[in-house]
Backbone as CSV, one residue per row, in Angstrom:
resi,resn,N_x,N_y,N_z,CA_x,CA_y,CA_z,C_x,C_y,C_z
1,MET,-5.101,-16.803,-11.004,-4.152,-15.994,-9.749,-5.607,-15.549,-9.467
2,LYS,-5.295,-15.284,-8.381,-5.978,-14.043,-7.217,-5.678,-12.516,-7.465
3,GLY,-6.657,-11.761,-7.228,-6.287,-10.548,-7.717,-4.917,-9.737,-7.117
4,ALA,-4.796,-10.487,-5.569,-3.598,-9.976,-4.792,-2.266,-10.318,-5.056
5,ALA,-2.507,-11.478,-5.681,-1.028,-12.093,-6.786,-0.534,-11.680,-7.681
6,ALA,-1.720,-10.876,-8.527,-1.680,-10.351,-9.613,-0.667,-9.451,-9.543
7,VAL,-1.392,-8.628,-8.275,-0.826,-7.189,-7.786,0.448,-7.314,-7.286
8,ALA,0.876,-8.342,-6.726,1.910,-8.359,-6.014,3.377,-8.558,-7.714
9,GLU,2.866,-9.567,-8.618,3.707,-9.990,-9.451,3.878,-8.669,-10.289
10,ILE,3.052,-7.569,-10.633,3.171,-6.107,-11.178,4.272,-5.594,-10.511
11,LEU,4.043,-5.421,-9.064,5.262,-5.166,-8.109,6.658,-5.518,-8.651
12,LYS,6.316,-6.779,-8.454,7.784,-7.207,-8.656,8.212,-6.775,-10.360
13,ARG,7.706,-6.993,-11.271,8.051,-6.618,-12.157,8.622,-5.453,-12.726
14,GLU,7.719,-4.440,-11.404,7.838,-3.243,-12.132,9.395,-2.503,-10.678
15,GLY,9.762,-3.314,-10.333,10.736,-3.343,-10.048,10.745,-3.181,-8.081
16,VAL,9.738,-3.139,-8.009,9.533,-2.685,-6.128,10.516,-3.796,-5.455
17,GLU,11.610,-2.939,-4.730,11.913,-4.209,-4.059,11.221,-4.316,-2.447
18,PHE,10.448,-2.963,-2.020,10.145,-3.425,-0.581,8.488,-2.565,-0.964
19,LEU,7.670,-3.461,-0.141,5.862,-2.517,0.540,6.371,-2.350,1.891
20,ILE,5.917,-0.875,2.290,5.496,-1.016,3.160,4.033,-1.320,3.648
21,GLY,3.946,-1.563,4.727,2.317,-2.303,5.391,1.965,-2.117,6.514
22,TYR,0.477,-1.903,6.831,0.345,-1.767,8.085,-1.167,-2.976,7.982
23,PRO,-0.765,-3.952,8.434,-1.665,-5.339,8.476,-3.115,-4.773,8.788
24,VAL,-4.190,-5.378,8.389,-4.047,-6.405,7.361,-4.891,-5.920,5.766
25,ASN,-3.989,-6.856,5.310,-4.178,-6.290,3.351,-3.621,-7.483,3.062
26,PRO,-4.219,-8.408,2.094,-4.170,-9.824,1.448,-2.830,-9.345,0.615
27,ILE,-2.056,-7.739,0.157,-1.119,-8.030,-0.599,0.136,-7.890,0.051
28,ILE,0.148,-7.897,1.064,1.264,-7.925,2.020,1.871,-9.562,1.857
29,GLU,1.017,-10.063,2.333,1.576,-11.492,2.142,1.930,-11.911,0.768
30,THR,0.975,-11.491,-0.179,1.446,-11.596,-1.664,2.971,-11.598,-2.082
31,ALA,2.915,-10.393,-1.788,4.161,-9.394,-1.910,5.516,-10.140,-1.216
32,ALA,5.200,-11.040,-0.227,6.032,-11.553,0.574,6.593,-12.701,-0.123
33,GLN,5.508,-13.482,-0.441,5.891,-14.756,-1.491,6.628,-14.660,-2.905
34,ALA,6.284,-12.835,-2.823,6.716,-12.973,-4.713,8.494,-12.579,-4.175
35,ASP,8.933,-12.249,-2.919,10.288,-12.113,-2.522,10.375,-10.228,-2.567
36,ILE,9.285,-10.157,-2.112,9.380,-8.305,-2.245,9.506,-8.403,-0.605
37,ARG,10.426,-7.403,0.166,10.579,-7.236,1.520,9.551,-6.660,1.829
38,THR,8.698,-6.923,2.764,8.242,-6.123,3.435,7.922,-5.470,5.086
39,ILE,7.808,-4.553,4.943,8.162,-3.710,6.252,6.656,-3.258,6.580
40,ILE,6.779,-3.379,7.622,5.355,-3.261,8.442,5.471,-2.286,9.620
41,VAL,4.473,-1.275,9.582,4.434,-0.308,10.033,3.297,-0.022,11.677
42,ARG,3.524,0.590,12.658,2.526,0.811,13.458,1.398,1.654,13.428
43,GLN,1.706,2.498,12.457,0.386,3.473,12.380,0.354,4.021,10.946
44,GLU,-0.850,4.243,10.149,-0.470,3.874,8.658,-0.164,5.385,8.428
45,ARG,-0.419,6.090,8.821,0.159,7.774,8.408,1.863,7.704,8.244
46,VAL,2.332,7.138,8.983,3.923,6.652,9.084,4.520,5.952,8.029
47,GLY,3.505,4.979,7.688,3.825,4.224,6.763,3.880,5.065,5.136
48,LEU,2.894,5.545,5.433,2.225,6.366,4.006,3.961,7.850,3.964
49,HIS,4.344,8.077,5.216,5.290,8.630,5.139,6.726,8.121,4.660
50,MET,6.737,7.031,5.214,7.969,6.242,4.561,8.151,5.916,3.671
51,ALA,6.704,5.356,2.570,6.826,5.407,1.231,7.031,6.663,0.418
52,ASP,6.653,7.828,0.872,6.680,9.111,0.488,8.441,9.774,0.657
53,ALA,8.892,8.994,1.237,10.558,9.267,1.266,10.961,8.845,0.398
54,VAL,10.535,7.484,0.135,11.602,6.947,-0.659,11.420,7.072,-1.912
55,SER,10.012,7.861,-2.214,9.773,8.530,-4.188,11.021,9.666,-3.553
56,ARG,10.981,10.565,-2.687,11.492,11.683,-2.746,13.387,11.752,-2.446
57,LEU,13.866,10.912,-1.680,14.776,10.519,-1.676,15.622,10.089,-3.261
58,THR,14.591,9.461,-3.968,15.294,8.687,-5.080,14.994,9.320,-6.117
59,SER,14.415,10.706,-5.880,13.565,11.444,-6.997,13.302,11.135,-8.193
60,GLY,12.555,10.179,-7.816,11.318,9.677,-8.113,11.360,8.084,-9.037
61,ARG,12.922,7.799,-8.699,13.560,7.007,-9.873,12.856,5.274,-8.938
62,ARG,12.643,5.812,-7.816,11.588,4.362,-7.276,10.622,4.883,-6.305
63,ILE,9.680,4.461,-6.830,8.243,4.569,-6.391,7.845,3.605,-4.588
64,GLY,7.770,4.835,-3.832,7.240,3.974,-2.354,5.979,3.328,-2.900
65,VAL,5.962,2.442,-2.175,4.467,1.506,-1.993,3.962,1.192,-1.033
66,PHE,2.973,1.587,-0.435,2.282,1.568,1.026,0.909,0.674,0.567
67,ALA,0.817,-0.364,1.807,-0.743,-0.640,1.855,-0.976,-0.805,2.766
68,MET,-2.805,-0.909,3.126,-3.094,-0.603,4.440,-4.383,-1.271,4.532
69,GLN,-5.147,-1.363,5.938,-6.669,-1.755,5.722,-7.218,-0.943,5.383
70,HIS,-8.899,-1.521,4.941,-10.165,-0.573,4.278,-10.241,-0.189,5.181
71,GLY,-11.103,0.980,5.082,-11.818,1.387,6.183,-10.597,2.736,7.032
72,PRO,-10.869,2.011,8.385,-10.089,3.234,9.287,-8.511,3.286,8.630
73,GLY,-7.981,2.231,7.977,-6.773,2.674,7.492,-6.738,3.789,6.840
74,ALA,-7.633,3.074,5.821,-7.619,4.293,4.922,-7.612,5.990,5.164
75,GLU,-8.713,6.062,6.057,-8.743,7.181,6.588,-7.213,8.103,7.110
76,ASN,-6.897,7.189,8.080,-5.945,7.426,8.941,-4.658,7.751,7.854
77,ALA,-4.512,7.354,7.027,-3.535,7.229,6.007,-3.592,8.705,5.390
78,PHE,-4.903,8.865,5.203,-5.420,10.120,4.331,-4.670,11.518,4.457
79,GLY,-4.170,11.864,5.907,-3.186,12.889,5.797,-1.606,12.856,4.727
80,GLY,-1.134,11.814,5.512,-0.173,11.577,4.033,-0.232,11.511,2.636
81,VAL,-1.274,10.498,2.556,-1.467,11.002,0.838,-1.851,12.239,0.666
82,ALA,-2.764,12.886,1.156,-2.827,14.387,0.920,-1.844,15.211,0.727
83,GLN,-0.583,15.087,1.594,0.652,15.558,1.849,1.584,15.412,0.623
84,ALA,1.248,14.371,-0.060,2.351,13.551,-1.353,1.805,14.314,-2.447
85,TYR,0.271,14.560,-2.256,-0.589,14.834,-3.578,-0.173,16.082,-3.493
86,ALA,-0.365,17.024,-2.884,-0.028,18.067,-2.684,1.835,18.563,-3.148
87,ASP,2.620,17.933,-3.014,3.985,17.889,-3.463,4.226,17.435,-4.422
88,SER,3.226,17.023,-5.020,3.550,16.262,-6.392,4.499,15.106,-6.379
89,SER,4.333,14.919,-5.284,5.609,13.274,-4.934,4.753,12.257,-5.195
90,PRO,5.351,11.205,-6.172,4.603,9.996,-6.750,4.709,8.500,-5.522
91,ILE,3.543,8.113,-5.498,3.772,6.596,-4.191,2.280,5.768,-4.891
92,VAL,2.440,4.979,-4.362,1.346,3.725,-4.421,1.123,3.424,-3.589
93,VAL,-0.613,3.492,-3.087,-1.132,3.728,-2.386,-2.121,2.389,-2.546
94,LEU,-2.197,1.204,-1.468,-3.343,-0.262,-2.087,-3.972,-0.067,-0.878
95,PRO,-5.118,0.473,-0.424,-5.982,0.071,0.589,-7.049,-1.067,0.102
96,ALA,-7.078,-2.064,1.050,-7.748,-3.425,0.884,-8.992,-3.324,0.854
97,GLY,-9.705,-3.819,0.491,-11.358,-4.168,0.759,-11.886,-5.015,0.872
98,PHE,-13.357,-4.850,1.127,-14.303,-5.506,2.174,-14.222,-6.656,1.078
99,PRO,-14.298,-8.251,1.666,-14.437,-9.384,0.843,-15.485,-8.982,-0.401
100,ARG,-15.464,-9.747,-1.414,-16.252,-9.593,-2.237,-17.928,-9.877,-1.543
101,ARG,-17.638,-11.162,-0.996,-19.120,-11.741,-0.757,-19.765,-10.575,0.345
102,LEU,-19.138,-9.524,0.940,-19.351,-8.918,1.814,-19.789,-7.981,1.013
103,ALA,-19.269,-7.224,-0.057,-19.328,-5.997,-0.331,-21.216,-5.733,-1.049
104,GLY,-21.609,-4.866,-0.744,-23.072,-4.399,-1.388,-24.371,-4.732,-0.556
105,ILE,-23.588,-5.551,0.794,-24.439,-5.790,1.633,-24.866,-4.802,2.983
106,PRO,-26.157,-4.200,3.224,-26.654,-3.547,3.830,-26.437,-3.985,5.387
107,PRO,-26.472,-2.761,6.447,-25.812,-3.225,7.348,-27.281,-3.203,8.122
108,SER,-26.925,-4.853,9.227,-28.617,-4.946,9.561,-28.970,-3.893,11.190
Protein backbone atom coordinates (compact mmCIF):
# COMPACT_ATOMS: atom_id res chain seq x y z
CA MET A 1 0.00 0.00 0.00
CA LYS A 2 1.34 3.42 -0.94
CA GLY A 3 1.41 6.32 1.52
CA ALA A 4 -1.44 8.24 -0.11
CA ALA A 5 -3.66 5.15 -0.04
CA ALA A 6 -2.88 4.65 3.65
CA VAL A 7 -3.81 8.27 4.41
CA ALA A 8 -7.05 7.96 2.43
CA GLU A 9 -7.93 4.77 4.30
CA ILE A 10 -7.32 6.44 7.66
CA LEU A 11 -9.48 9.40 6.64
CA LYS A 12 -12.26 7.01 5.60
CA ARG A 13 -12.07 5.09 8.90
CA GLU A 14 -12.19 8.38 10.81
CA GLY A 15 -15.48 9.24 9.10
CA VAL A 16 -14.27 11.97 6.76
CA GLU A 17 -17.06 12.46 4.21
CA PHE A 18 -15.30 14.91 1.91
CA LEU A 19 -11.84 16.26 1.24
CA ILE A 20 -11.28 19.78 -0.03
CA GLY A 21 -8.27 20.06 -2.30
CA TYR A 22 -6.21 22.13 -4.65
CA PRO A 23 -4.34 20.10 -7.28
CA VAL A 24 -1.83 18.53 -7.48
CA ASN A 25 -1.77 16.15 -4.51
CA PRO A 26 -1.90 12.34 -4.80
CA ILE A 27 -4.16 12.12 -1.75
CA ILE A 28 -6.98 13.77 -3.72
CA GLU A 29 -7.16 10.91 -6.24
CA THR A 30 -6.78 8.16 -3.66
CA ALA A 31 -9.45 9.75 -1.46
CA ALA A 32 -11.84 9.70 -4.42
CA GLN A 33 -11.03 6.02 -4.98
CA ALA A 34 -11.82 5.39 -1.28
CA ASP A 35 -15.30 6.93 -1.81
CA ILE A 36 -14.47 10.20 -0.09
CA ARG A 37 -16.09 13.05 -1.99
CA THR A 38 -13.50 15.51 -3.28
CA ILE A 39 -14.17 19.23 -3.66
CA ILE A 40 -11.63 21.06 -5.81
CA VAL A 41 -11.03 24.78 -5.23
CA ARG A 42 -9.26 27.41 -7.31
CA GLN A 43 -7.14 28.93 -4.55
CA GLU A 44 -5.51 27.34 -1.52
CA ARG A 45 -6.57 29.90 1.06
CA VAL A 46 -10.24 29.53 0.03
CA GLY A 47 -9.96 25.75 0.47
CA LEU A 48 -8.44 26.18 3.90
CA HIS A 49 -11.24 28.51 4.94
CA MET A 50 -13.78 25.95 3.70
CA ALA A 51 -12.16 23.23 5.82
CA ASP A 52 -12.09 25.64 8.75
CA ALA A 53 -15.79 26.36 8.24
CA VAL A 54 -16.63 22.64 8.41
CA SER A 55 -14.97 22.40 11.81
CA ARG A 56 -16.53 25.59 13.13
CA LEU A 57 -20.07 24.88 11.91
CA THR A 58 -20.09 21.44 13.52
CA SER A 59 -18.35 22.61 16.72
CA GLY A 60 -15.50 20.20 15.99
CA ARG A 61 -17.70 17.10 15.61
CA ARG A 62 -16.51 16.91 11.99
CA ILE A 63 -13.00 18.03 11.13
CA GLY A 64 -12.34 19.86 7.86
CA VAL A 65 -9.61 18.30 5.71
CA PHE A 66 -7.65 20.19 3.05
CA ALA A 67 -4.97 18.85 0.69
CA MET A 68 -2.77 20.99 -1.54
CA GLN A 69 0.43 20.92 -3.53
CA HIS A 70 3.82 21.40 -1.93
CA GLY A 71 5.88 24.58 -2.12
CA PRO A 72 3.75 27.50 -3.31
CA GLY A 73 0.53 25.69 -2.37
CA ALA A 74 1.60 25.41 1.24
CA GLU A 75 2.70 29.05 1.23
CA ASN A 76 -0.62 30.24 -0.19
CA ALA A 77 -2.52 28.24 2.44
CA PHE A 78 -0.49 29.58 5.35
CA GLY A 79 -2.82 32.51 6.08
CA GLY A 80 -5.77 30.17 6.52
CA VAL A 81 -3.73 27.82 8.70
CA ALA A 82 -2.64 30.72 10.91
CA GLN A 83 -6.22 31.93 11.27
CA ALA A 84 -7.52 28.47 12.25
CA TYR A 85 -4.64 27.99 14.69
CA ALA A 86 -5.19 31.39 16.31
CA ASP A 87 -8.88 30.60 16.80
CA SER A 88 -8.25 27.00 18.00
CA SER A 89 -10.27 25.59 15.10
CA PRO A 90 -9.33 21.96 14.41
CA ILE A 91 -8.37 21.23 10.79
CA VAL A 92 -6.28 18.63 8.99
CA VAL A 93 -3.88 20.05 6.40
CA LEU A 94 -2.21 17.62 3.98
CA PRO A 95 0.44 19.29 1.81
CA ALA A 96 2.00 17.10 -0.84
CA GLY A 97 5.75 16.60 -0.89
CA PHE A 98 8.42 16.10 -3.48
CA PRO A 99 8.69 12.57 -4.89
CA ARG A 100 11.12 10.61 -2.77
CA ARG A 101 13.49 10.16 -5.73
CA LEU A 102 13.90 13.95 -5.86
CA ALA A 103 14.28 14.61 -2.13
CA GLY A 104 17.67 15.85 -1.02
CA ILE A 105 18.96 16.68 -4.50
CA PRO A 106 20.60 20.10 -4.58
CA PRO A 107 19.55 22.47 -7.38
CA SER A 108 21.87 22.57 -10.34
